[in-house]
Structures are given as C-alpha cells and as structure tokens.
N, C-alpha and C positions, 0 to 999 in steps of 0.2 A: 204232409202240407194239414194244418188242421180243417181246411174246408173239406177235405176230402170225406173226411171220417164223421160230418156234421151229422148224416141219418142215423147214424149207430152210437152215437155219444149219446151216452147215459145209460145206454139201456141195461147193457148187466149190472152196473148198478142201483136200477132200477127192480132189476130182478132180485138182488141181495137183501133191497131193503140200504144201501149206503149211499152215504152222503160224500161228496169230493169238496174239499173245503182248499180254493185255489184263487189265487185272485192275478187280474194283471192288466198293463196299463191302457186305462182308456181314453188319458188326457196329457197335456203335460205334465198337473200333477194330480190327479186324480184316478185312483185303481177302482175296481172293480170285480165283484164274484166271479169266478167262473165253477158254473155249476150245472145250466142244461146247455140246450143247444141253441135257443135265442143267446146265450151268453157268448157260446161258443161264433157264434154269429158276427156280436160285437167286436169279438176278440181278433176276428182275423179283421173286420174294416179299422179296425185300430192300427193294425198290423200293416194293413195298407195305405193308411194315410203316414203312418211313419216311415216307409220304406218309398215316399213319394210317389207313389203310384194311384193319383186322385182319379184318373179316368177309369182306370177301371175297378175301384171303389164306386164311383158312382153311376156302374150297370146295375149293378143292387141297388146303392142310394136313393137311386128315384125311383123305385119302386117301393121304397121299401112305408109301414103305417105309422104315423110318428102317435103312435099312441101309447109312449111311456118317455119318460124322461132322459132313457138311455141313448133311446135311439136319436130324440131331435138332439142329444147333444153331438151325438156325432155326426149328425146333419152338420151341424152348425160348427163343426170343429173343421168339416171337409170343406164349407164355404168358405171357412177363414182363410183355409190352408190356398182357396183356389183366389183368394181376393175377390172376392164376389160380395160385396158388402151389405149391397140390401137384401140376400141372401142370409146373411147372417144375421139381421136382424129380426125375419120371419122365422130360421129355424131357431131361436132363441126362446120366441115366446113360450112362454108356461113351462117353463123348467121351475121346478120348485123343489126339487133334492138342495139339499145344503151345501154339499160338496161343488154340485153339477152346475148347480145358481152361482156360485161365488166365478167358479173357472169360465163358464159361457158369457157372465154378467165382461168378466176382462175382453174376452174377444168383441162383444158388442161395444166395450169404451173403445176399443185399438178401431174400430172398425168406422164409429165417427169419428175419433180424429182425422182418419183418414180421404175424409171426406169432407173436413174443414168444419164438423158441428160442436165444437168444442166445448158449448156453455154443457150439454145435451151429454157429451162425453163423460164430462166432471160431476153431472149428479145421476151417471148412472154407479162410477165409482165411490160416490159419497159411503153408502154403508159398507165398504169392502176392506179387510174379509170379515164376513160370517163365519162362514165356519173354520177357515184358517190360522194359524197363529199370527199373532202380531210378531214382526220382526223376522218372518220367516222371508224364504225366497219368492214366493206366491205375493205378499206384501208389497217386498223390494221391488217387484214387477207393477204393481197397483199403482205405488208414487209412482214408477218411471212412468206411466201413460199419463197420469197424473202430468208429472211434468212436461209431456209434449202437447198435453188440452191448453194448461198456460205457456208454454212459449206460442201456440197458436193464439193465444190474446194477449201476445204482446205484455205478460209478465213477465220476464226475465228472473226478478229477483225471487219473487216465489219457485218459478222453476227450479233452479237453480237448487231452491230449499229440498224439493223432491226429490230431484237427481241423485242430491247427495245424501241422503234418508235411503235411497233406493240402492245405494253404491255398499251402503252399510249393511245393507239384507242382502245384497244381490250383486257383490264384485264383480262377477263375469257375465253377466246379462250383456247384451249388446254392446253397445256404446257408450255405456252406463259411466264407466271412469273418465271417458273425456265431457263427456256433457255436465259430470260432479268438479269436474278439474280437477281431477285427483292425480298428486303427484304422478308421477312414473317411479315406483322402487329400483333400487342397482340390481336387485336380482332380475333375470330373464323372466319379460312378462308373462300373464299366465292368457291363454286363447281365451275370448269371450266365447262365452255361449248362448245359444237360441233358444229364449224362451217365446210363448206364444204370444209377443208381446212384438215381435221384430220378424213380421215376415218381410224376407229378400225382395229386391225390386221383381223379379221374375217372379214364378209361382212355382216357389217351393219351400213346402209346406217346414214349417219350427219345427224342432227335435224336442222331445221331452228334455228338460232341466237337469243337465247333470252338474253333481257339486265343484265351484270354482274355488280358485285359491284367493282365500281374501287380503285385502291387504293387511299388514301388520300392525297390531296397534301400535301408535305412537313411534312409527321410523322415522328414525334419527340414531345419535351417536348409539352404541349399544355399551356404553358405561358404567358403574356403578350409581352413580348419581341417576343416570337416565331410569336405573331398573328401579331403586328406590322410590323412584316418582311413581313409577310403574303399579308396583306394589302398593303404597300407598293410594292411589285413584283405585283400583282394583279392592279394594278393604273400605274404601270410602261409598265406592257404589253398593257397593253387600249393606252396608250399614243403612243405604238409605231407601233401598227396599223395605217397604209393608211390610210387618209380619212377620211369619218366616224365621224366629228365633231357634227351634231347634237345629233351625239347616245351618244359620250364620254361625251358633256355636260350632258345627263340626267344620263347615270351612276355615274355621280361625284356627282351631285344633291341629289340622291338617296343614294351612300355611305355618304354625307354629312348629310343628312336628319336621317340615321338611327345612324349615330354616335352622333348628337348633343341629339336625342331620346333617347339613352344610358345613357348620362352625366344626361339628366337633371330625368329620372328617380332614377339615382344613389342619386342624392341632392335632390329627394322628389318634385321634379315638376310635373305639371302634361304633359304628352309629346301626341304628335298627331303620330296616325299611320301611321307609313310608308308603303307604298305598299310591299306585302309581297310576292303575285305570280303575275304576268309581263306576258303580250303579246307582242311577238315580229312579228314582222311587216317589210316584206320584200319581195325583188326578192332575190333570190338565188343566190347564192355566193357573199354574203356581210357581212360577217363574225357573222351569228346569231349564229351559234354554238361557236365559239371564246370568242364572249363577254359572252354565257352563263358562259363557264367554268370562265370567269372573276368574270362575279356574285358569283358563287360558292367559288372564291378565299376570294370576299370584305367580302361575309357573315360569312364567316372563320375566318376570320382576327379580323372582328369587334367581334368575339365572340359570332355570331346569330345563327354556325352551327357546327358542333362539329368538322365535315370534309371538306363539299365545294365540293365533286365529284360530278358530272356529268355524268346521267344514262340517255342516248340517246333512246327515243322507239316514236316508228309509229304505228296504227293503229292494224298492224297484230300480233306487240307486247302486244296489249291490251285484242284485241277481239278475243271472242274462236269462234266454231262453233257448240255449242251444247248448250242447255239449261244449266245456272248454271257455265257454263264454263269461261266466260267472268268477272265475280266479281272476280273468283279467280284468274284468271291470270291475271289483273290489281292490283288486292291488293298483288300479288308475286312482278311485277315490282316495287309499290310505296314503295314497305320493300328493296326491295333492293337501293332506292335511299334516303331512310330515314336517316337523319343526311348530305345530300347534296341537291342538286339541280334534278330534274327530268325535261328533254327537249322533248316534244312532239311536234315533227316535224310536219305538215301539220296535226294539230290538227284539221282543219274541216272535214276530212275524217272521225271522227269520228260521227259525224251528217252528214248522208248520205241520203239528201233527193229523191233516185230515189226509193226508196222501196215504192211500192204501200201501203204497210200499218204501213208505216214507220221504222227504222232502230233500230231495237228492240233491238242488240247486242251491237251497236255503241251507244246507249241513256244510256243501263246498264254500258258499263265503264267510261261514262261522269259522270254519275249519283257516280259511285264510287270514279271516281277522285276528282268531288264537297266538295263529306262528308269527303276522306281522307284529301284534302288539307286544309277542316276548323281544324278536330280533329287534324291533326299531325302539326299545323301549326307552331310548335315551333320545329319542328325537320326537314322540309319541305319545299323548295321555290321550287315552279311548274312552267318554263316556256312554253307558248305556244307559235308556230312558226307557220309559212307561210308567203304565200303570201297574201298583205293588204286587198283587194277587199272580198277574202274571210276570211278571220278574220275576218273581222268587221260585215257579214254577220254571222258568228257563232256566235259572239256574243249579236247581236242586236235577235236573234231567241233562246238565252237562258237566260236570266232572272240570273240566280244564277252564269252563269259565270261570264257574267258585272259584278256584286257586290263583288265577290270576286278577278278577276283578274284588280285591278285599275290602274295600273301601266303599259304603253303601251308605246314600245320602238318603231318607225319607222328607219327602215333601206333604207336609199337613195342608188341608182344606181351610181357607180363610176362612176367620170368624167374621159376626155382622159386623164388628167394630174394624175390622180389618179392611172389609169389604166397601163400607163405607168411605173412607178412609181413601183408599184405592180411587175410590167415584169423583173424590172433589178433587184430588191430585189431576188426575185427567181433565174435570172442566174447566181446573185453574191452567195445565197445560194446551187448552184450548182458546183460551183469552176470555173466559165465561166467570159468569159468577153465577149463583144459587139464592134465589130471595130465601128469605124468612122460612116460610111455607115451604119450599120445595126441600131443603137441608132436613127437615123434618119427616115428611114423605118419603126420603132416600135412607133414611135408616129405615123408617118401619119396613120397607121392601126388604133392605137386605138382612135385616132381621127377620122376617117373614121365609124369603130365601136357603138361609141355615138353618132357620127353626123346622121349616118342611121336609131339611133333607137333601133340598133339590141343587147346592153349590154346586156340587162337582158335574150335575148332568148340562147342568147351565155353562159349565166351565170357568168358575169362580172369576177372576180377572178379569178373564172374555166377557165375562159376561159384565162386570161393570163398564168397560170400555164401550162395549155396545151399548149400552143402556144411556149413558152419556150422550155416543154419536146421533142416537136416533134421535134424544131429545132435546139436543141443537138444530137438529133439521126438523124435528115441530115446529119447536122455538121462529125456526124460520120462515116456515109456512104461516105459521099466526100471526107475524110480523107484517109479513108481504100480505098476505090477504086484509090486515085490518089498515093497510096505510097503500096499499096500492101499487102501480105500477108508478106512478110519477111523485108518490111521497117521499119524505125525508123523515124516517124515524131518528127516535132519540138513538146517543150513543146506550144508554143503561136498555132500552127498548132490545137492541140487537145484542147484546151481553148476557141477558138476563134469563136462564132459566127458571120458569115460574114451577108450581104444583101440577097443573094441568099437565105440560110437557114433559117433565117426571111419570106419573102416573098412564099418559098415553102410551110413551116408549116402551114402558114393564108392559101393557097391556098387549102390543104391537107383539114383543119381544117373546112373550109365553105363547101367543098366539102361534106365534112363528114355528119355538121350539115343542109345542104340546102335538102337533099338525105332522112333525118330522120321523 
C-alpha cells in the first residue's frame, strides 16, 4: 500500500536529483501531480474516498492543516460524500486554483440545493465552468445541478432546458435521461454513471465519472434519406462555426474522399483508403471537441458508422492503478464508443516520460487502443487531441500511432475579429445586446489579447465565453443596485451590456488568470 512507503517516498530520487512526473485522480474531474510525500498523502486520501472508506479517511483528515488548496479540496470532497452540507461550505472557502475551484463549487452548489437554498446555488453555478471546457461532462453536470435548482424554484421549463443540455454533454449522468425526457433507444440502455452531483440517499460517495454511451444523433429510421439529412446537418454545423477555415476545408475534403470511396466501391472500382483515425492538434478553446462531434455525424451520415456518437476520454478514464486493470478499463471505454467516435483529449498523457522505468500503464492503454482501433475499424473512429508540439512528439515516439493515425487536422488560434464575433454570438445567445460603446471596447480587448500573444493562454473561444458571462453578471449587479429590490428596471436595462460591464469583466478575468 502506498501509505506504508510514505516515509521513504522520494528519498532515492532526491539523492539522484531526478523528478517523478505522474498524476492521480484527486477528485471526480481533477487530477494532480504525484511528486512529494504530501502528494502521496493526498493520493492515499483520494483513494480512501474512492473506496468509500470515509471514516478511515476522516481519521487523517480531521487533523490536517488547511494550508493549501489541495487539502481544502480533499476535505470538501469528504464532506460532500459524507453528506455534511454545512461542512462542504466551510472547507470549500478560499480555494483559488482554477480546476479545484470549479469542482469544489459544484459540490457547494449541490450542497445548497440539498438544503433548499436554490437562489444561492444558481449564483454559485453562474460562472461555471471557468477552467473546464464548455460542453464537457463537467459542464453537463453543472447544467444538471442548475436544473435541480430551477426545479426547486418551480421553474420547470427552465429546468428542462438545463437537463436537456446536461443530457447532451453527459448522457450517462445519474437520472438525467429521465429528467431530460429523452426517449429510450431501441438498444439496451446504458448504465447511469454517478458524478459528484448525485450522492445517493445513504452516505455512499460518488465515483469518478466514467465515459458513458451517448444517445445517437438523430435516432430514428436509418434509411438513406435520414443519413443524407444527418450529413447535411453536420456540414451546416461546420459552416456555422466561426473561423477555422483550414479545419473546415480539411473536414470537407475528408467528407468528399469518404463519399467518393464509397461510390467507387459500389461500382466495383478500386478506392483509396481514407483516413479512419485522426489527430486534432491545436491550442485550447479552438473547437476540437465540437469538430469531433461533427466528424461523428459525417461518418454516420455517410453510413460508415451506425450512430456517430462521441465518447470523451482522458488518461484517467483509460489507465488503471493495478496490474491488469488498464486493459479492462480501456476496453470498457472503447466498447462504449463502438459505432461512434472515441475522442481522447491530451492523448500524450498516455505516454508519460517522467517515469524512470517507463509508463507501463500508459503504454498498456496505448497498445489496447491501437489494437482495438485496427480490429474495430469498421465500427470506430478514434480522435487523439491535444497541443501541437506534444501531439507531434507522441506520434514520433510511437510508430504504431503514426501508421494508424494518418489524418491530422491543425486547429489555428482565433484572430481578433473571430474572437470578437464569437463573443457577439454568445451575447446574442444569452438574449443580451451590446451597447455601441461596448462593441468598440470588446473589439479592442480581443485585438489586444491576440496582439499580446495571450489568446492561447486565455483559452481562445473559452475566453470569449467567460468574458461575456462575467459581463452579464456585472450588468445584473449594476442594474440591481441602481433599482433596488423593489424597483422594476426596463427591458433595455436588463438586456444591455455597457462599456463598463465589458471592461470590468476583462479586468476580473485577467486578474484571475494572471494570479493562477
């Protein structure tokens, strides 16, 4: 057991001057480094929580000094799994790390919902996610808790809207399919997956989220007309994305290549094999996950995949902690993606060069992935995604990957004009409008971010989304303070974002990212 080696953990590496670069699952969505004795203690505590040994974990946690975000987070997670809602609120205070704060605030919001404090739960959820991607499983769970809060306020239509969004992002979460009123597919239903938002009635902890089988796009007759509609819808979604012209050309070229190959085979002509498995390389926030969903729809529309759903996975979803566990875990994830797309984000994390003896578990996951990608090529498309340099290094160090993943799509950073256009679309989707002076300052901010080379660090489209969300929050605060609780502001007041809203939101956003 790791705890038995805690006293000597890292001593040999310290003498040799080497470092260990490994990670473990600290929360349901957050991983953390494993380098020091303190990190090992955190890993042991997280393991006890995963194993539902809450009382055993508490014997160590109750004497812990809350002097860092990680300790506060693990105590928050304990309190959540113990269903001690006031303790969740206490432990979660002062967590500043972006990812830890996102997950801990999700715990806080659910704790508030469980206590009937629905308005404040919505306030806590309003800025989320700050660090996790939009349309990720985390974002889906945030929407699920928003739906619970709306239900508690008897706002059933709004609750339904959030549940249906949650279902799209995380269809295997708890009872979201029922709450979203999703029709049952003809096939055997997928097993629901518990995330941190759904602690069962007795004090049993939620387990780390596993990839689930999403509903197939456009369930219904699988005839040619339906497939043609799905293909047209996919290409329309591609066209509607802001910027990404090189990506659009590549995806359209791939679509044409696949279509012509099918026609040639139907007429008995030789056909060049099109790329089956793909590499998506680019900075964060440039639409890689969205394009993967479009690719799934394209393959389904061409009749090359039965469903075209996308299952997202990272290292933690594929790699086990014990001998033999990784192969089973990876195979289970791949099985859930059959007839669709498996999207592996930060794929290079499967080849961790920090281990002195090599990353045996990561290599095992890669080997299973390679074999299944070949064996199930008629039922599976695998997309490996991540930063360009790291993806190039991964392919260079593993010839098997390079030979099977022959299609590479490079995602460029957004230009200033594209970033501003994304922001305007987000504002419109929120039901808001920009005052004339706000439009100008928004354009200036986007130009400054791109010119200063900060757009990738801030997350490209993610930055635009968060800027608009914060501006809306500041607008609401400004209007509330101007009119008071009893006043009735005009429609223009409650929908217009002004110059100060945008500039103050940008200032807050930069302060948060510069300090992290």
